[in-house]
C-alpha positions in Angstrom: 7.5 4.0 -19.1 4.7 6.6 -17.4 3.1 4.8 -14.1 -0.6 4.9 -14.3 -0.7 5.2 -10.2 1.5 8.3 -10.6 -1.8 10.6 -11.5 -4.4 8.5 -9.9 -5.3 10.4 -6.6 -6.7 7.2 -4.6 -3.6 5.6 -5.2 -1.6 8.7 -4.0 -3.9 9.2 -0.9 -3.3 5.5 0.0 0.4 5.6 -0.4 0.5 8.7 1.7 -0.8 6.9 4.6 1.1 4.1 4.3 4.0 6.4 4.5 2.4 8.2 7.5 1.7 5.0 9.1 5.5 4.1 9.1 7.0 7.3 9.5 6.0 7.7 13.2 3.2 6.1 15.6 -0.4 7.1 14.2 -2.3 8.6 17.5 -5.7 8.1 18.1 -6.9 11.7 15.8 -5.2 10.0 12.8 -6.4 6.4 13.3 -9.9 7.7 13.2 -9.2 9.8 10.0 -7.5 6.7 8.5 -10.5 4.4 9.0 -12.8 7.3 7.8 -11.3 7.2 4.6 -10.8 3.8 4.1 -14.8 3.0 5.0 -15.9 6.1 2.7 -15.3 4.0 -0.5 -13.9 0.5 -1.3 -11.4 1.4 -3.8 -9.8 3.3 -1.0 -9.4 -0.1 0.9 -8.4 -1.8 -2.1 -5.6 0.8 -3.1 -4.3 1.0 1.1 -4.1 -2.6 0.8 -2.1 -2.3 -2.3 0.2 0.3 -1.0 0.8 -1.7 2.1 2.0 -4.9 0.0 4.5 -2.9 -2.0 6.0 -1.5 1.0 6.5 -4.5 2.6 7.9 -5.8 -0.3 10.0 -2.9 -1.1 11.5 -4.0 2.4 12.0 -7.2 1.5 14.3 -6.3 -1.7 18.2 -6.0 -0.9 19.2 -2.9 -2.2 21.0 -3.2 -5.8 25.0 -2.9 -5.7 26.6 0.2 -7.2 29.0 -0.3 -9.7 32.5 -0.5 -8.6 31.4 -2.1 -5.3 
């Protein structure tokens, strides 16, 4: 099954921003770039907030047990 977000450039950019924010601390220049991106289009902020929720939820879901464990 294809995820409709896979080909959505706004969703992909939002997900990239969330991943960057969690990979390492964001410096002032990067924070400024993120803010500019979020303010450029309401769809950017919406996608970023959704990607942030997905990130949070994935951390709350325990890993599935592998067969034989």
